[in-house]
DRENDO-1510 file (C-alpha; in Angstrom, 1 decimal, always signed):
<recs>
REC; n; res; u; v; w
REC; 1; UNK; +95.5; +130.6; +109.0 .
REC; 2; UNK; +98.7; +128.9; +110.3 .
REC; 3; UNK; +100.9; +129.8; +113.5 .
REC; 4; UNK; +103.4; +128.3; +115.7 .
REC; 5; UNK; +103.2; +129.1; +119.6 .
REC; 6; UNK; +105.1; +127.9; +122.5 .
REC; 7; UNK; +103.1; +128.2; +125.8 .
REC; 8; UNK; +104.9; +128.2; +129.1 .
REC; 9; UNK; +102.3; +127.1; +131.6 .
REC; 10; UNK; +102.4; +129.7; +135.0 .
REC; 11; UNK; +99.5; +128.3; +136.8 .
REC; 12; UNK; +98.0; +125.0; +136.9 .
REC; 13; UNK; +94.8; +124.3; +134.9 .
REC; 14; UNK; +93.1; +122.6; +132.4 .
REC; 15; UNK; +94.9; +122.4; +128.9 .
REC; 16; UNK; +92.1; +123.8; +126.9 .
REC; 17; UNK; +91.6; +127.1; +129.1 .
REC; 18; UNK; +95.6; +127.5; +129.0 .
REC; 19; UNK; +95.5; +127.3; +125.4 .
REC; 20; UNK; +92.6; +129.6; +125.3 .
REC; 21; UNK; +94.0; +132.2; +127.1 .
REC; 22; UNK; +97.4; +132.0; +125.3 .
REC; 23; UNK; +95.9; +132.0; +121.8 .
REC; 24; UNK; +92.9; +134.4; +121.8 .
REC; 25; UNK; +92.7; +134.2; +118.0 .
REC; 26; UNK; +91.5; +130.6; +117.9 .
REC; 27; UNK; +88.0; +129.7; +119.4 .
REC; 28; UNK; +87.8; +126.6; +121.7 .
REC; 29; UNK; +86.2; +124.7; +119.0 .
REC; 30; UNK; +89.2; +124.9; +116.5 .
REC; 31; UNK; +91.9; +124.4; +119.7 .
REC; 32; UNK; +90.0; +121.0; +120.6 .
REC; 33; UNK; +90.2; +119.9; +117.1 .
REC; 34; UNK; +93.6; +120.5; +116.8 .
REC; 35; UNK; +94.2; +118.7; +119.9 .
REC; 36; UNK; +92.3; +116.0; +118.8 .
REC; 37; UNK; +94.2; +115.7; +115.8 .
REC; 38; UNK; +97.5; +115.7; +117.4 .
REC; 39; UNK; +98.8; +119.5; +116.7 .
REC; 40; UNK; +99.3; +120.1; +120.4 .
REC; 41; UNK; +102.4; +118.5; +121.9 .
REC; 42; UNK; +103.3; +118.4; +125.5 .
REC; 43; UNK; +107.1; +119.0; +125.5 .
REC; 44; UNK; +108.2; +116.5; +128.1 .
REC; 45; UNK; +110.5; +113.6; +127.6 .
REC; 46; UNK; +109.8; +111.9; +125.5 .
REC; 47; UNK; +107.4; +114.6; +123.8 .
REC; 48; UNK; +103.7; +113.7; +123.5 .
REC; 49; UNK; +100.6; +114.8; +121.5 .
REC; 50; UNK; +98.3; +116.2; +124.1 .
REC; 51; UNK; +94.6; +115.4; +122.8 .
REC; 52; UNK; +92.5; +115.7; +126.2 .
REC; 53; UNK; +91.2; +119.1; +126.5 .
REC; 54; UNK; +90.8; +118.6; +130.5 .
REC; 55; UNK; +94.1; +117.4; +131.1 .
REC; 56; UNK; +95.5; +118.8; +133.9 .
REC; 57; UNK; +98.3; +120.8; +133.3 .
REC; 58; UNK; +101.0; +122.0; +136.2 .
REC; 59; UNK; +103.0; +125.3; +136.2 .
REC; 60; UNK; +106.5; +125.0; +134.6 .
REC; 61; UNK; +105.1; +122.7; +131.8 .
REC; 62; UNK; +105.5; +123.8; +128.3 .
REC; 63; UNK; +103.2; +123.3; +125.1 .
REC; 64; UNK; +103.6; +123.8; +121.6 .
REC; 65; UNK; +101.2; +124.2; +119.1 .
REC; 66; UNK; +101.6; +123.9; +115.4 .
REC; 67; UNK; +98.2; +125.2; +113.4 .
REC; 68; UNK; +97.5; +125.1; +109.9 .
REC; 69; UNK; +93.7; +125.6; +109.1 .
REC; 70; UNK; +94.6; +123.8; +105.9 .
REC; 71; UNK; +96.4; +120.4; +107.3 .
REC; 72; UNK; +93.6; +120.2; +109.8 .
REC; 73; UNK; +90.9; +120.4; +107.3 .
REC; 74; UNK; +92.3; +117.5; +105.1 .
REC; 75; UNK; +91.1; +114.0; +105.0 .
REC; 76; UNK; +92.6; +110.9; +102.9 .
REC; 77; UNK; +90.8; +107.4; +102.4 .
REC; 78; UNK; +91.1; +104.8; +105.4 .
REC; 79; UNK; +93.9; +102.4; +105.7 .
REC; 80; UNK; +93.0; +98.8; +105.8 .
REC; 81; UNK; +94.1; +96.0; +107.9 .
REC; 82; UNK; +95.5; +93.0; +105.9 .
REC; 83; UNK; +96.6; +90.7; +108.7 .
REC; 84; UNK; +96.8; +90.9; +112.5 .
REC; 85; UNK; +99.4; +88.9; +114.4 .
REC; 86; UNK; +98.6; +90.3; +117.6 .
REC; 87; UNK; +102.5; +91.2; +118.1 .
REC; 88; UNK; +102.4; +93.0; +114.8 .
REC; 89; UNK; +99.9; +93.7; +111.9 .
REC; 90; UNK; +100.2; +94.4; +108.4 .
REC; 91; UNK; +98.1; +97.1; +106.8 .
REC; 92; UNK; +97.3; +98.7; +103.4 .
REC; 93; UNK; +98.2; +102.3; +103.4 .
REC; 94; UNK; +96.4; +104.5; +100.6 .
REC; 95; UNK; +97.9; +107.1; +98.5 .
REC; 96; UNK; +97.7; +110.6; +100.5 .
REC; 97; UNK; +98.2; +109.1; +103.8 .
REC; 98; UNK; +101.3; +109.6; +106.0 .
REC; 99; UNK; +103.3; +106.9; +107.4 .
REC; 100; UNK; +103.7; +109.1; +110.8 .
REC; 101; UNK; +102.3; +112.3; +111.8 .
REC; 102; UNK; +104.4; +115.4; +112.3 .
REC; 103; UNK; +104.5; +118.6; +114.3 .
REC; 104; UNK; +101.4; +119.4; +112.4 .
REC; 105; UNK; +99.5; +116.6; +113.4 .
REC; 106; UNK; +98.7; +113.1; +112.8 .
REC; 107; UNK; +95.1; +112.5; +112.2 .
REC; 108; UNK; +96.3; +111.9; +108.3 .
REC; 109; UNK; +98.8; +108.8; +109.6 .
REC; 110; UNK; +98.8; +105.2; +109.3 .
REC; 111; UNK; +100.3; +104.9; +112.6 .
REC; 112; UNK; +97.4; +106.9; +114.1 .
REC; 113; UNK; +94.9; +105.1; +112.3 .
REC; 114; UNK; +96.2; +101.8; +113.5 .
REC; 115; UNK; +96.4; +103.3; +116.9 .
REC; 116; UNK; +92.6; +104.5; +117.1 .
REC; 117; UNK; +91.8; +100.8; +115.2 .
REC; 118; UNK; +93.2; +98.6; +118.3 .
REC; 119; UNK; +92.8; +101.6; +121.0 .
REC; 120; UNK; +94.2; +99.2; +123.8 .
REC; 121; UNK; +97.5; +97.9; +122.0 .
REC; 122; UNK; +100.6; +100.4; +121.7 .
REC; 123; UNK; +101.7; +101.0; +117.9 .
REC; 124; UNK; +105.3; +101.1; +116.5 .
REC; 125; UNK; +106.0; +102.3; +113.0 .
REC; 126; UNK; +108.6; +99.6; +111.3 .
REC; 127; UNK; +109.2; +101.3; +108.2 .
REC; 128; UNK; +107.8; +104.2; +106.1 .
REC; 129; UNK; +106.3; +104.6; +102.9 .
REC; 130; UNK; +105.8; +107.9; +100.7 .
REC; 131; UNK; +102.7; +109.8; +101.2 .
REC; 132; UNK; +102.0; +109.8; +97.8 .
REC; 133; UNK; +102.7; +105.9; +97.4 .
REC; 134; UNK; +100.5; +103.2; +98.3 .
REC; 135; UNK; +101.0; +99.7; +99.6 .
REC; 136; UNK; +101.8; +97.4; +102.6 .
REC; 137; UNK; +103.0; +98.7; +106.0 .
REC; 138; UNK; +104.3; +96.9; +109.3 .
REC; 139; UNK; +103.5; +98.1; +112.6 .
REC; 140; UNK; +104.5; +96.2; +115.7 .
REC; 141; UNK; +102.4; +96.1; +118.8 .
REC; 142; UNK; +104.9; +95.3; +121.6 .
REC; 143; UNK; +108.4; +96.8; +122.0 .
REC; 144; UNK; +110.1; +93.3; +122.0 .
REC; 145; UNK; +108.4; +92.7; +118.3 .
REC; 146; UNK; +109.6; +96.2; +117.4 .
REC; 147; UNK; +113.0; +95.6; +118.4 .
REC; 148; UNK; +113.1; +92.0; +116.6 .
REC; 149; UNK; +111.9; +93.6; +113.3 .
REC; 150; UNK; +114.1; +96.3; +113.3 .
REC; 151; UNK; +117.3; +93.6; +113.3 .
REC; 152; UNK; +115.5; +91.7; +110.6 .
REC; 153; UNK; +115.2; +94.9; +108.5 .
REC; 154; UNK; +118.5; +96.0; +109.5 .
REC; 155; UNK; +120.0; +92.6; +108.2 .
REC; 156; UNK; +118.0; +93.0; +104.9 .
REC; 157; UNK; +115.9; +90.0; +105.8 .
REC; 158; UNK; +112.7; +91.5; +104.8 .
REC; 159; UNK; +111.7; +91.6; +101.3 .
REC; 160; UNK; +109.7; +94.4; +100.0 .
REC; 161; UNK; +107.9; +94.3; +96.4 .
REC; 162; UNK; +107.2; +97.1; +94.7 .
REC; 163; UNK; +104.8; +97.8; +91.6 .
REC; 164; UNK; +105.6; +100.7; +89.6 .
REC; 165; UNK; +104.4; +102.3; +86.2 .
REC; 166; UNK; +107.3; +104.2; +84.5 .
REC; 167; UNK; +107.2; +106.6; +81.3 .
REC; 168; UNK; +108.5; +105.4; +78.2 .
REC; 169; UNK; +109.7; +101.9; +76.8 .
REC; 170; UNK; +112.9; +100.7; +78.3 .
REC; 171; UNK; +115.5; +99.5; +75.9 .
REC; 172; UNK; +116.5; +95.8; +75.3 .
REC; 173; UNK; +119.9; +96.0; +77.2 .
REC; 174; UNK; +118.4; +97.9; +80.2 .
REC; 175; UNK; +115.7; +95.4; +80.6 .
REC; 176; UNK; +118.6; +92.7; +80.5 .
REC; 177; UNK; +120.8; +94.5; +82.9 .
REC; 178; UNK; +117.8; +94.7; +85.3 .
REC; 179; UNK; +119.4; +97.2; +87.9 .
REC; 180; UNK; +120.3; +100.9; +88.9 .
REC; 181; UNK; +123.3; +101.7; +90.6 .
REC; 182; UNK; +123.5; +105.4; +90.2 .
REC; 183; UNK; +124.9; +106.7; +93.8 .
REC; 184; UNK; +122.3; +109.1; +95.6 .
REC; 185; UNK; +123.5; +111.6; +97.8 .
REC; 186; UNK; +127.1; +110.5; +97.7 .
REC; 187; UNK; +126.3; +107.1; +98.7 .
REC; 188; UNK; +126.0; +103.8; +96.8 .
REC; 189; UNK; +122.6; +102.0; +96.3 .
REC; 190; UNK; +121.3; +99.5; +93.9 .
REC; 191; UNK; +117.6; +99.3; +92.6 .
REC; 192; UNK; +116.8; +95.7; +90.9 .
REC; 193; UNK; +113.8; +95.5; +88.6 .
REC; 194; UNK; +112.2; +93.1; +85.9 .
REC; 195; UNK; +109.8; +94.5; +83.4 .
REC; 196; UNK; +106.3; +92.9; +83.6 .
REC; 197; UNK; +104.9; +94.6; +80.5 .
REC; 198; UNK; +104.8; +97.6; +78.2 .
REC; 199; UNK; +101.8; +99.3; +77.6 .
REC; 200; UNK; +101.8; +100.7; +74.1 .
REC; 201; UNK; +98.5; +102.6; +74.2 .
REC; 202; UNK; +100.2; +105.1; +77.1 .
REC; 203; UNK; +103.6; +104.5; +76.2 .
REC; 204; UNK; +104.4; +103.2; +79.7 .
REC; 205; UNK; +106.5; +100.3; +81.1 .
REC; 206; UNK; +105.2; +98.3; +84.4 .
REC; 207; UNK; +108.1; +96.6; +86.7 .
REC; 208; UNK; +108.4; +95.0; +89.7 .
REC; 209; UNK; +111.1; +96.6; +91.7 .
REC; 210; UNK; +113.4; +94.8; +94.6 .
REC; 211; UNK; +115.3; +97.4; +96.5 .
REC; 212; UNK; +118.6; +96.5; +97.9 .
REC; 213; UNK; +119.3; +99.5; +99.5 .
REC; 214; UNK; +116.9; +102.1; +100.9 .
REC; 215; UNK; +117.7; +105.7; +100.3 .
REC; 216; UNK; +115.1; +108.3; +100.4 .
REC; 217; UNK; +112.9; +108.1; +97.4 .
REC; 218; UNK; +115.0; +105.9; +95.8 .
REC; 219; UNK; +112.8; +104.2; +93.3 .
REC; 220; UNK; +111.6; +107.9; +92.3 .
REC; 221; UNK; +115.1; +109.2; +92.2 .
REC; 222; UNK; +116.7; +106.4; +90.0 .
REC; 223; UNK; +114.2; +105.8; +87.5 .
REC; 224; UNK; +114.0; +109.9; +87.0 .
REC; 225; UNK; +117.6; +109.5; +86.6 .
REC; 226; UNK; +117.6; +107.2; +83.7 .
REC; 227; UNK; +114.9; +109.0; +81.7 .
REC; 228; UNK; +112.0; +106.7; +82.8 .
REC; 229; UNK; +110.3; +108.9; +85.9 .
REC; 230; UNK; +107.4; +107.1; +87.7 .
REC; 231; UNK; +104.4; +108.5; +86.5 .
REC; 232; UNK; +102.2; +110.8; +88.3 .
REC; 233; UNK; +105.3; +111.8; +90.4 .
REC; 234; UNK; +105.0; +115.5; +91.5 .
REC; 235; UNK; +108.8; +115.6; +92.5 .
REC; 236; UNK; +110.9; +114.0; +89.7 .
REC; 237; UNK; +110.5; +113.8; +86.3 .
REC; 238; UNK; +109.0; +115.6; +83.5 .
REC; 239; UNK; +105.8; +114.9; +81.3 .
REC; 240; UNK; +104.8; +112.2; +83.5 .
REC; 241; UNK; +101.6; +113.3; +84.8 .
REC; 242; UNK; +98.8; +110.8; +86.1 .
REC; 243; UNK; +95.2; +111.2; +86.9 .
REC; 244; UNK; +95.5; +108.3; +89.4 .
REC; 245; UNK; +98.3; +109.8; +91.4 .
REC; 246; UNK; +101.9; +108.2; +92.0 .
REC; 247; UNK; +101.9; +104.7; +90.4 .
REC; 248; UNK; +104.2; +103.4; +92.9 .
REC; 249; UNK; +103.1; +100.6; +95.2 .
REC; 250; UNK; +104.6; +98.1; +97.7 .
REC; 251; UNK; +102.5; +95.5; +96.8 .
REC; 252; UNK; +104.2; +92.3; +98.6 .
REC; 253; UNK; +106.5; +91.6; +101.6 .
REC; 254; UNK; +108.0; +88.3; +102.7 .
REC; 255; UNK; +109.9; +87.5; +105.8 .
REC; 256; UNK; +110.5; +85.1; +108.3 .
REC; 257; UNK; +108.8; +86.0; +111.8 .
REC; 258; UNK; +111.5; +86.6; +114.2 .
REC; 259; UNK; +109.1; +85.9; +117.1 .
REC; 260; UNK; +107.6; +82.4; +115.8 .
REC; 261; UNK; +110.0; +81.7; +113.1 .
REC; 262; UNK; +106.9; +81.2; +110.7 .
REC; 263; UNK; +107.7; +82.1; +106.9 .
REC; 264; UNK; +105.0; +85.1; +105.8 .
REC; 265; UNK; +104.4; +86.1; +102.4 .
REC; 266; UNK; +101.8; +88.7; +102.0 .
REC; 267; UNK; +100.6; +90.2; +98.9 .
REC; 268; UNK; +98.0; +92.7; +97.8 .
REC; 269; UNK; +94.7; +91.4; +96.0 .
REC; 270; UNK; +94.0; +92.4; +92.9 .
REC; 271; UNK; +91.2; +95.1; +94.2 .
REC; 272; UNK; +94.1; +97.0; +95.7 .
REC; 273; UNK; +96.4; +96.9; +93.0 .
REC; 274; UNK; +97.4; +100.1; +91.3 .
REC; 275; UNK; +94.9; +101.4; +89.0 .
REC; 276; UNK; +95.5; +100.5; +85.2 .
REC; 277; UNK; +97.5; +97.2; +86.3 .
REC; 278; UNK; +95.9; +93.4; +86.9 .
REC; 279; UNK; +97.7; +91.1; +89.2 .
REC; 280; UNK; +95.6; +88.3; +87.7 .
REC; 281; UNK; +96.7; +88.6; +84.3 .
REC; 282; UNK; +100.3; +90.3; +84.8 .
REC; 283; UNK; +99.4; +92.9; +82.2 .
REC; 284; UNK; +97.9; +96.4; +81.8 .
REC; 285; UNK; +94.1; +96.6; +82.2 .
REC; 286; UNK; +91.7; +97.3; +79.2 .
</recs>
């Protein structure tokens, strides 16, 4: 079942009773589950997710429910806390997990996972990673940290390194050039790369990527444009299926902490790196 419903509260009462009366086709148990998973919003300024079934609503308030049985029944692997610096933390987001939720819920999101983990700390997402991709994500826990990191990112002073597996063997002159500058959406953008290894067995190349700009799906679109789509990409490229999923991972971040001015360099260990590659040897796993 999939439905969207806007509910104007006519008389004060508990949220679950008002929802149940307005949406009789859904049992209270399903409505409570939808609330817990972030599918019910209270349309205030700012909009907030309404999770407590017993929340006291007042006449004139407005609720919005976006209910999708399929989405609410999904699950994904758990995220892993890599480093905690109190004002901000660094996480490993697994493939299949959203960076943040949407109107249909947030139970599959990195931001909600961190919120539940810390319980008493606010969470602010500093950058996004595609749902199909895995890798390192930064989350701030104070408004000051969020503002400081936003400035750092805008000034291109936070370096993110990606590991990708692309289809085919790259030409020698392409490897020597080490960059793709194809405009996307009518805007200039630049992807720099270096080849780590070529796997003749699978006819794929493993690359280390440095994004100079940050257009939507830039790595995926750029390599598809030049005939070497990322393996396992469900959206871009042809004949690039991969049983392990999208072979794109944010494997390292480096920056000067804008709060304490320490140099930080965080990289994934070999246990979390993409299936099929070893950070220890720098070669495809055999």
